[in-house]
Steps between C-alpha positions, in 0.01 A plus 500: 500500500406863550129418510556220748696725737232769484227251590705366790550850638126575490419170665748571778342839571154342514609237750666761715188713506295206624722470808405851626277488806204736546551766764294503819567870554231760415596868477286803418600695194574812707741309727702295252864572413457434126141491369387260228583615150277486194710341226660782304513735800830380642706773673203739506284625786186293564269802486646633175509174304353185655187677624458671163527161328233354729278800428557468124418129524162588651425775249589269210281217627197670654175503308452869404122458507520461878713811559302726267186434705659594834558841659865574593448422870393144413801421280725436801596140573686358797731210423653263749718209392822321578806476280668188632868417520486362144348827369157349439176685581270313736230551766363789296191702589343825379242742635302774327170680555367369172445124489579469128829688543590286801451178303691645207789597731514147642520356149778738392694455823528126433660578164792697642832353379770365729725753677858495611442408867551744786810469717526569872823463698656318206220243457215465252176541694124521456384860460154621603381748239237763591430734208235754411446565130282773358415409143486780247223538250629319189555715194190472279746463212557149626136426567296277277231666291227320698579725796411816309152647517554632148801486264683798353329579172489753224206739497373366167481151654301599810165387358638191328378158620864406572688826569824316584509317166390815316787697657753231416383485139506880465857522637615244244336694218652823631848348498454357149393842371766710673804270501769621255676187371756714315654585837597137554857433392515370149609142541317180419330294764209490743526733797290512814458737790277472807364835615391544862314808613290612793166676494503695824225616735428798273481289185836627372742272314823489703809286566535387140790263435596242241691173501640375172830434325454772236546845655337691213187285529488557876522877458229513234271283710545732799436807283170362371370386839571842650260646240205297635208712624398509866307205642213468743695373805453153643319481833522267796310533826348823362845659451698574186808276473799455272506205262764349276463442127725286280515501122719300262606664173655293220659635184619287207756657267585342166683637197359424156 
């Protein structure tokens, strides 16, 4: 009986929603009593939450290859769209100096989720949205390796046919040689930690952290990685950039 009542309640809400009529009123964002709300931004100012969510949506979806190739003054996009009285995005358009960025903005704009509709004088209305967004340069840590001119590498791998693979192999050998298994708590089982670290613009190993269930393994992994020598920094667009490395360390402990 409980399941039947729940289904009936949902069906009733659906039928009620279908009876709502679209509004014929169009209000600019700057003139509306209550602006549309990005879901999750209820009871917060539009500029401090909903706009930030829209911006984050664009940064998450935009192809970084496009932004990396543009100077800052060409990363500005103008968005114009309507959030109707049902909270749906429609009649969207985008403008940008760069044609590729303009087309990318149009694609992303169409993927915006539904909003809580704007309200003016107590009624849900259509809201005309005019927004300027200046996209930041994405963090190279998030960029794919294909975007790099050259990867971060160890000096001894510079002349190798595949310096990236050479560096990866050398790091693994370094960890195997320097890792002190006696520092892992003496209990049976297989333990794993994932070490993340950054090689910065100077080739220094920084921001070392570990994620694993065994704290002693995490600490030993961090200790070893911090002993790595300096790297030749990665480059992109003829500039040194930071890059992220990840390494999984597994230890099997068994008593005989």
